[in-house]
N, C-alpha and C positions, 0 to 999 in steps of 0.2 A: 891864663887871662883871658878875660871877655874884652874882646876890641870893644871900645865903645868911642867910635870917634868923635870929635866935637861938631857935630853935624848944624849946628845952631851957628858956628861961624860962617857956614856957607846962607846963611838967611834960610835956613831950612829946619823941619823938625825931623825925627825919625820917621821912615816909612814902613813898610809892610806889617803894620800893626804895633810898632815900637810904644808909640804913646797909649793905645787901647788895650793893649795886654799888660804891660808893666805893672801898671798901678794896683792892680789884680792880685799879682804877683808880691809884691815889695810894699806896698802901700802909697800914698799918694807923695809923702814927702820925700820917701827914699826915691821913688822914681824919678820927681824933679831933681833931685840931686842927682841921681846919674844920667838923666837925659841933659840936663844944663850942664852939669860939673865936666861931662868929655873924659873921664879919668878911666885907666883901667881897672879891672876889678877881677882879682885873684879868686880861683876855686873856691876855696875855703871861704871867702866872704861870700861869694854868689851862693853856696850851700847855705850860710849861716842865714841869709836875708829871705831865702826862700826862693831865689832867681831861678834856682836849677833846684833839682831832686835831690842828687847825690852827685859829689865829688870824687873821683876814683882816680889812681895814677893811671898813666896810659897803659901800662904793661897789664893792667888790671881790667881795663875798659870791655874787651870782648868776653871775658869770662862774666863778669856781671851782667852786659846785656844777653849773653848767653843762657844764665841761670834764670833773669827774669823771664826772657821770651818762652823758655821750657815750662816754666811754673805756670803762665798764662795759657799756652798751649794744651797743658794737662787738665785746665779746667773743665767741670763739666758742661756741655753744652747748655749755652743762656744765661751763664754766671757773668762773663764779661763784660756782653752787652747790657745786661741788668745793672751792673755795679757802675758801667759807664754812664746811663740813662740817670739811674739813682741820684751820681755825682755831680752830672751837668743839671739835674733840677735842684739839688741844693743850693748850686752855685748862685742860682737866681733866688731863690727862697726857700729859707729853712724850714717853712712851714709846710710848703709844695714838697720839699724833699724828702720830709719824714712820712708823709704821706705815699707819694710814689716808693721809697722804698718798702714801706709796708704791702703798698699792693704788687710789687715786684718778687718780693721775699714770698707772699702768698703763693703767686704763681710757681716760683721755682719749687716750693714744698709741694707742689700738685704735682710734679715728676714723680713718678714710681720711687728711682733711682734716689733721689732726694728723701723722699719721705722712709725709704729705709735704712739710709744713712742718719738721719735724725732720730730715727727710734733708735738705732745702734747705739748713739752718740748719747741719749738719754738713758737706757738701759747701762752703759758704762760709767753712768754718774757726772756726764758732763754739766748738767744742771745744778751742781755741788760745789761747795767752796772750794775743796779739793781737786773736783774735776776742773773747774775754770783755771785754777793755779796750772794744773800740767795738760791743759787742753790741745796743744801740741802734739805730745806724746799720746793723748786719748785719741786723737784724730789719726795720727799714724798708726795706731793699734786696729782701729776698725776699718782703714781703707786698705 
């Protein structure tokens, strides 16, 4: 359960960015319902409405976090930074986000290791319909 104390009963509103960030995650109407309603929100509902990325049982939390962290740590240099920058820009403006993503992607592909992988992916058929359907296996084979 996500504790959502009825702070409004104390003649206040949520601090620490609750009113600033929540609408961007769940939308205006749902944010007002959460903030003004003061109800507990279960994990499945929080996941469904976009308040949390993923709800997992307590017993699986460490494994899920470790798996995600290991994947991010294994990314080639600059990829995590570029992805974060592209997403942050797109949140502000889709048009600017598309431009920024293209700019960052071009920069990443200028790295020799990325260029080699891109060429290997194309040679293995990543650009074909079948290659796109089996992209994960194709990438596993070339890395």
